[in-house]
N, C-alpha and C positions, 0 to 999 in steps of 0.2 A: 504494500500500500504506500502511496506517495505522501510526501509532506504536504499538509494543507497550505494553500496559497498564502494565507495571511501569515503563517509562521515563516515561510520562505522569504516573504517581503520584509517581515519584522527582522529576520536574521540579516538580510542585506542592509537594512537601515542601521542595525546595531554595528555592523562592520564599518559602514561609512561614518557613523558617529564616533567610533573609536579611533578611526584613522584620519579623519578629515583635518583634525587640528594637531596631530602628533608632529612634533618638531624636535630638532636636536636640543640638547640641554642648553639652557640659557636663551633659547629663541623666544620664549614667552615674553621676555623683557624687550625684545626687538620691536621697533615701531612698525606697525602695519600701515600700508598706504591706504588711500581712500577706497580703492576697489576691494582690497582685502577686508577692510572694516565692513563694507557693505555686504560682502559675501558672508562674513560672520553673523551680521544682523539677519541676513536671509536664512542662514543655517539655523539660527536660534528660532526663527519663525517656524521652520520645517520641524525642528525638534518639538516645539509646542504643539504643532499639528499632530505629530506622531504620538505625543503623550496623550492627547485626547482620543485619538483613534485606538491606541493600544488599550486604554482604560475601558473603552466600549466593549472590548472582548475579554480583557483580563480582570475587570472589576475596578470600582472607584478608589480602592486603596492602593492600586499599583502605582509605583513611583519610578518605574524603569527609566523613562525618558527625562523626568525631572532630575534624576540622578546623573544622567549623561550631561544635562545642561549645567549642573553644578561642577562636573568635571571640566567642561569646556571653560567655565569661568575660572577655575583653579589653574588650569594649564595656561590659559591666555593671560591671566592676571592683568586685565585691562584697566585703564584709568577709569575713575568713577563715572565719568560722563558716558564712556562706551559701555561700561557694565550696566548702567541704567538703560541704555538703548537696547542692549542684548536681552535684559530681563523683560522689558516692555514688549519686545518683539516675540519672545517665547510666549508670554501671556496672551498676546494678540493671536498668535497661531493656535494656541489652545482654545481660545474662545471661538475662533472661526470654525474649527472642526468639531468642537464639542456640540455646537448648535446644529451641525449638519448630520452627524452620524449617530443614530439612535439604536441601531442594531448591528450585530457583529458582521453580517454579510455586507451591508452598506459600508461599514468601516473598512473592511478588507478591500473592497473595490476602490475606495478613495486612497487607501494606503498604497496601492499599486502605482497610482499617479504620483503620489508623494515620494515614493522611492526613486523614481526617475529624476525628479527635481533635486532631491537630496544628493543623489549621485553626481549630478552636474555641479552642484556647489562644492562638493568634496574635491572634484577634479580641479575646479578653479582655485581652491585654497591650496591644494598640494602643488599645483603648477607654479604658484606664486608665493610659496612659503618664505617667511622672512629669513 
């Protein structure tokens, strides 16, 4: 029996979330350019969306994607102004998808589209890492 589609997509998002911002030691303190900052803000939005979609299937107490957002903030160690933007973007992404997906099947379908967007952001960040 194959892996359910939502689990495959969730695994792909987990991999991109763990690798999108991995940088050499000391790189977190490097200054990111405007395009990279925007990609991080966009990725935070995608993580928020993923958080809402994942909770639709895993339950309201699941914090998988919120934990990955905390990791992003720890690794990036952004200045307070960027940290605020990242947090606001995550929350906006969560709100956008939380209102859309009320059942697991619909969440899984939306997650497929989200996986493609997240993968593109990960490529942009890794191609332009500080």
